[in-house]
C-alpha positions in Angstrom: 2.5 9.7 125.4 1.3 11.7 122.2 1.5 14.9 124.4 4.8 13.8 125.6 6.0 13.5 122.1 4.5 17.0 121.2 6.1 18.5 123.9 9.5 17.2 123.3 9.1 18.2 119.8 8.3 21.6 120.5 11.1 21.9 123.0 13.6 20.7 120.6 12.3 23.1 118.0 12.1 26.4 120.0 15.9 25.4 121.4 17.0 25.8 117.8 14.6 28.4 116.6 17.5 31.3 117.4 20.0 29.4 115.0 17.6 28.9 112.4 18.4 31.7 110.2 22.1 30.7 110.4 21.3 27.1 109.4 19.7 28.7 106.2 22.9 30.6 105.4 24.1 27.1 104.7 28.3 26.1 104.8 29.9 24.9 101.9 31.5 21.7 101.5 34.7 22.2 99.3 36.1 19.0 97.7 38.7 17.4 100.1 38.6 20.5 102.3 35.3 19.7 103.6 33.6 22.3 105.5 37.2 23.5 106.9 36.8 26.9 105.9 33.4 27.4 107.3 34.3 25.5 110.5 37.8 26.9 111.7 39.7 24.4 110.3 37.6 21.4 111.3 37.7 19.0 107.8 34.2 17.4 108.2 32.0 16.4 105.6 28.8 15.0 106.9 28.7 17.1 110.1 27.6 20.3 109.3 29.3 23.3 111.1 25.9 25.4 111.4 24.3 22.3 113.1 27.1 21.5 115.7 27.5 25.1 116.5 23.8 25.5 117.0 23.7 22.1 119.3 26.8 23.5 121.3 25.1 26.4 122.2 22.1 24.7 123.6 23.8 22.3 125.8 22.9 23.0 129.7 20.0 24.9 128.6 17.9 22.5 126.5 16.2 19.8 128.2 15.6 17.7 125.1 19.6 17.2 124.4 20.3 16.2 128.1 19.6 12.6 127.5 21.9 12.4 124.3 24.5 14.3 125.7 25.0 12.3 129.0 24.7 9.1 127.1 27.8 10.4 124.7 29.6 12.0 127.5 29.7 8.7 129.6 31.0 7.1 127.0 33.6 9.7 126.4 34.7 9.6 130.2 34.5 5.9 130.2 36.8 5.6 126.9 39.4 7.8 128.8 40.2 4.6 130.8 40.1 2.2 127.8 43.0 0.5 126.4 43.2 1.5 122.6 41.6 -1.3 120.3 43.4 -3.3 117.7 43.0 -5.9 115.3 46.4 -7.8 116.5 44.6 -9.0 119.9 41.9 -11.2 118.0 42.0 -15.0 118.8 41.7 -16.0 115.5 43.9 -15.7 112.7 42.6 -14.8 109.0 43.5 -17.0 106.1 46.3 -14.5 105.3 48.2 -15.7 108.5 48.5 -11.8 109.2 46.7 -10.6 112.3 46.9 -7.1 110.9 44.4 -8.2 108.6 40.6 -7.4 109.8 38.6 -10.3 110.0 34.8 -10.6 110.9 32.0 -13.2 110.4 29.0 -13.3 108.3 26.1 -12.1 110.9 23.4 -14.5 109.6 25.4 -17.9 109.5 25.2 -20.3 112.0 26.5 -23.9 112.4 24.5 -26.5 110.8 23.4 -28.9 113.6 22.9 -31.6 110.8 26.6 -31.8 109.8 29.7 -32.6 112.1 31.3 -29.6 113.9 28.3 -27.3 112.4 30.3 -27.0 109.0 29.7 -25.5 106.6 27.7 -22.9 108.4 24.2 -22.4 107.1 22.3 -19.0 106.5 19.3 -17.9 108.9 18.5 -14.3 107.4 17.9 -11.5 109.8 19.0 -13.6 112.7 22.6 -12.5 114.1 24.7 -15.2 115.3 26.3 -13.7 118.5 29.5 -15.7 117.8 30.5 -12.6 115.3 30.7 -10.7 118.5 33.4 -12.4 120.4 37.0 -11.5 120.5 37.8 -14.1 117.8 37.3 -11.5 115.6 37.3 -7.7 114.9 33.9 -6.4 114.4 33.2 -5.9 118.2 36.6 -3.9 118.6 35.5 -1.9 115.1 32.4 -0.9 116.4 33.7 0.1 120.0 36.8 1.7 118.4 34.7 3.9 116.2 32.2 4.5 118.9 34.7 5.8 121.3 36.5 7.9 118.7 33.1 9.5 118.0 32.3 10.0 121.6 35.5 11.5 122.4 35.8 13.8 119.3 32.3 15.3 119.8 33.0 15.6 123.6 36.1 17.5 123.1 34.5 20.0 120.7 31.3 20.6 122.9 33.5 21.1 126.3 36.8 22.0 125.1 38.6 19.4 127.3 42.0 18.3 125.8 41.9 14.9 127.5 39.3 13.9 125.0 41.2 14.9 122.2 44.1 13.1 123.3 42.4 10.0 124.0 40.9 10.0 120.5 44.1 10.8 118.7 45.7 7.4 120.8 43.0 5.4 119.6 43.2 6.4 115.9 47.2 5.8 116.1 46.7 2.2 117.6 44.1 1.3 115.0 45.4 2.8 111.9 49.1 4.2 112.5 51.2 2.3 114.8 53.3 -0.4 112.9 53.0 -2.9 115.6 49.3 -2.5 116.1 47.7 -1.1 112.8 45.2 -2.6 110.6 46.1 -3.3 107.2 44.1 -1.4 104.7 41.6 -3.9 103.6 38.7 -5.8 104.4 39.8 -9.2 102.4 38.6 -11.2 105.2 35.3 -9.3 106.3 32.2 -11.4 106.9 33.8 -14.9 106.4 31.6 -18.2 106.5 33.0 -20.9 108.5 33.5 -24.0 106.2 32.6 -22.1 103.2 34.8 -18.8 102.4 37.7 -16.8 104.2 36.0 -13.7 103.2 33.4 -12.1 101.1 32.5 -8.8 99.1 29.8 -8.2 101.8 32.3 -7.7 104.4 33.3 -4.3 102.8 30.3 -3.0 104.3 31.9 -3.6 107.7 33.6 -0.2 107.2 30.7 2.0 107.3 31.7 2.5 111.0 35.2 4.2 109.9 32.8 7.2 108.7 32.6 8.0 112.2 36.2 8.0 112.4 36.9 10.1 109.3 34.3 12.8 110.5 35.9 12.6 114.2 39.5 13.2 112.7 38.4 15.9 110.8 36.7 17.7 114.0 40.1 17.3 116.0 42.2 18.9 113.4 42.6 22.2 114.5 43.2 20.7 118.4 46.7 19.5 117.3 46.0 16.1 119.1 47.0 14.8 115.8 50.2 15.8 114.1 50.3 17.1 110.7 52.5 14.1 109.9 49.8 11.9 111.5 47.1 13.5 109.7 48.5 12.8 106.4 49.4 9.2 107.3 45.7 8.9 108.1 44.8 10.3 105.0 47.4 7.9 102.9 45.7 4.9 105.1 42.6 5.8 103.5 43.9 6.5 100.4 45.1 2.7 100.2 41.9 1.6 101.2 40.3 3.4 98.2 42.8 1.7 96.2 41.9 -1.6 97.7 38.0 -1.1 97.1 38.3 0.1 93.5 40.9 -2.7 92.2 40.5 -5.9 94.7 38.4 -8.9 93.6 36.5 -8.3 96.7 36.2 -4.6 96.3 34.9 -5.0 92.5 32.2 -7.5 93.7 30.9 -5.3 96.2 30.6 -2.5 93.7 28.8 -4.6 91.4 26.1 -5.6 94.0 22.6 -3.9 93.1 21.0 -3.9 96.7 22.2 -1.8 100.0 25.8 -3.3 99.7 26.3 -1.5 96.2 24.8 1.9 97.5 27.1 1.6 100.8 29.7 0.7 98.5 29.4 4.0 96.7 28.9 6.0 100.1 32.1 4.6 101.5 34.7 5.0 98.8 33.2 8.6 98.1 33.4 9.4 101.9 37.3 7.9 102.3 38.2 9.4 98.7 37.2 12.9 100.1 39.2 12.5 103.2 42.5 11.1 101.3 42.3 14.1 98.9 41.1 11.9 96.0 38.6 14.6 94.6 38.5 13.1 91.1 37.6 9.7 92.4 34.9 11.2 94.8 33.3 13.1 91.9 33.5 10.1 89.5 31.5 7.7 92.0 29.2 10.6 92.8 28.1 11.6 88.8 27.0 7.7 88.2 25.4 7.5 91.4 22.0 8.7 90.0 21.6 6.3 87.6 23.7 3.5 89.1 22.4 3.8 92.5 19.0 5.8 92.8 17.5 5.0 89.3 18.3 1.4 89.9 17.4 0.9 93.4 14.3 2.9 93.9 11.1 1.8 92.2 8.7 4.5 90.7 6.4 4.2 93.7 9.6 5.1 95.9 10.1 1.6 97.6 13.4 -0.2 97.5 12.3 -3.7 96.0 15.6 -5.5 96.9 15.3 -4.5 100.5 11.5 -5.5 100.7 12.1 -9.2 100.2 14.3 -9.2 103.4 13.1 -10.7 106.9 14.0 -7.1 107.9 12.5 -5.1 105.3 11.7 -2.0 107.2 15.0 -1.8 108.8 16.8 -2.5 105.5 14.9 0.4 103.7 16.0 2.9 106.4 19.3 1.6 106.4 19.9 1.8 102.9 18.1 5.4 102.6 20.3 6.9 105.3 23.4 5.7 103.2 22.0 7.4 100.2 21.4 10.4 102.1 25.1 10.3 103.2 26.0 10.0 99.7 24.0 12.9 98.6 25.7 15.0 101.2 29.2 13.6 100.2 28.2 14.3 96.5 27.4 18.2 97.4 31.1 18.4 98.2 32.1 17.7 94.7 29.2 19.6 93.5 27.1 16.8 92.3 23.3 17.3 93.2 21.6 13.8 94.2 19.2 15.3 96.7 17.5 16.7 93.8 17.9 13.8 91.0 14.7 12.7 89.8 13.9 10.5 86.8 11.3 10.8 84.3 9.1 8.5 85.7 9.6 9.9 89.4 12.2 7.7 91.0 14.3 9.8 93.3 15.2 10.0 97.2 12.2 12.0 97.9 10.2 9.5 96.5 11.7 7.0 98.8 10.9 9.3 101.6 7.4 9.7 100.6 7.0 5.6 100.5 7.8 5.4 104.0 5.9 8.5 105.1 2.6 6.9 105.5 4.1 4.4 108.0 5.1 7.1 110.3 3.5 6.2 113.7 2.0 3.0 112.2 5.4 0.8 111.8 3.4 -2.1 113.7 1.1 -2.5 110.5 4.2 -2.4 108.4 2.9 -5.0 105.6 6.3 -6.5 104.6 8.5 -9.1 106.4 10.1 -7.3 109.6 11.3 -9.2 112.7 11.6 -6.1 114.8 8.8 -3.5 114.3 9.8 -1.9 117.7 13.1 -0.4 116.1 12.4 3.2 115.2 16.0 4.7 115.0 16.0 4.2 111.3 12.8 6.0 110.9 13.8 8.9 113.2 16.9 9.7 111.3 15.2 9.4 107.9 12.4 11.9 108.6 14.7 14.3 110.5 17.4 14.3 107.8 14.8 14.8 105.1 13.0 17.7 106.9 16.3 19.7 106.5 16.7 18.2 102.9 13.7 19.5 101.5 12.8 22.2 104.3 9.7 20.3 104.9 7.9 20.8 108.4 6.0 17.7 107.7 8.8 15.2 107.7 9.9 17.1 111.0 6.4 16.0 112.5 7.0 12.6 111.7 10.5 12.5 113.1 9.0 14.0 116.1 6.8 11.2 116.7 9.9 9.1 117.6 11.6 11.7 119.4 11.0 10.5 122.9 12.1 7.0 121.8 15.2 8.2 120.3 16.1 11.0 122.8 19.4 9.6 123.7 20.9 9.1 120.2 23.8 10.7 119.3 22.3 11.8 116.3 20.7 14.3 118.3 24.1 15.9 118.8 24.6 16.0 114.9 21.4 16.6 113.3 19.3 19.2 115.3 15.5 18.8 114.5 14.4 21.1 111.7 13.0 24.6 112.7 11.6 27.0 109.7 12.6 30.4 109.3 
C-alpha cells in the first residue's frame, strides 16, 4: 500500500512539473473582480486560474486524475437529465408560512423516546439524524444543486461542451432567480429543532454549499450561459444575503459564535460580499479576522480547543481549518494577509497545520474524541493546500499519504499536488 501511495504521489507531482514555474507566477485576485483579469473573464475567488489551466492540460494524459475526472463527469452527465432543484417542493412549510424560505433541521437532534411524539427533540452530538435529508426539508436539494452546478461548470471548463454550461445556468435560475421557484435570501429557518425552535443561528453554516455556486457562476461568466442581466440579478441576491447575515438576529448570533460557526460566518460573508461587489464589506471582515478568529480560536500549541471537545474532534479541526484557508484566500483579494499572520505567542494558520502534522498517517491514534477515524478527506485537503500556501514539500508528502484514498475527490480537479520549482 505504501508503494502505491508513493507511486501515485510521484505521478501527480511529475504530471504538473511542467506547470510549476507558471504556478509560481501567481495570478492576482483583485477585489470583486476576482481572478477575471488573469482568467479570461472568469470571476473566481478560490479557484485559481493557474491550477485549473494546469489540470485541464493534464486531463487524458495523467492517470492520477482519472478517478476524479470520471466521477465528476459522471455527475455532470447525470445532471443533464435532472430537473432543476427548488426550495418550494419540500413537504413541510417553514414557520414563516413561505415555502420560498429555506428550511433544514439540526443534524444531531433526534426524537426523545421518553416523550409523546418524541417532542421536543434531544441532542446526540456527532450522530446524524437521517430525517434531515428527507424531502421534508431543503438541505438535500441544496447539497445536490450545489454539487451539480459545480460538476457542470467544471465539466464545461474542461471540455468546452456548452450543454454543461446551459444546464448549470438552468439550475441557478431555478434556485435563485425565477420568481415561482427562487429561494428567499435568508436562512431564518436553517437547522430548526422540532419542538424547540423554528430556526437557529447554527443554520447559517448550511450556506457553505453556496460557495460552490459562487465559484461556478464566475467560471461560467464568459460562456454567456447566464445573461449579463442574470449575473447582475444573482449578484443582487447574494448582496441581499450579505445584508441579512449582517443585520438579522440569527446572523448576528452566528457572527458572535466562537467556534467553527463564527469562522465559517466570516468565510461565507466575505465570499458572498466579493461576488456581490461589496468590497468594503469583504475588507472589513477580513481585516478583523486575524484577532477575532485566528488569535481567538487557535491556541498557542496550534490546536483548536473548541473543536477538540467535540465527539468528532479530528473532523471538526480539519473542517474549521479548511474554512480558515478559504478565508485567507478571500482576504488576499482585498490585500489582507491572513496566511502570514502570527501572534506574539505563535498562534497562526501554520501553527494549526503543525498541530495536525504529527498525526499524518497516524489518525487512528488521534487521542481526542473522534467517532470516525477512517475519514481522511479533511487531512488530505489541509496538507494539500498547506503545501502550496507555504511552498513546503513536507506538507505535500503528508498529503500524498492520503492520495490513493481520496483519488476521486473533485478537490483534485481544483487544487493540484504541490510541485517545487
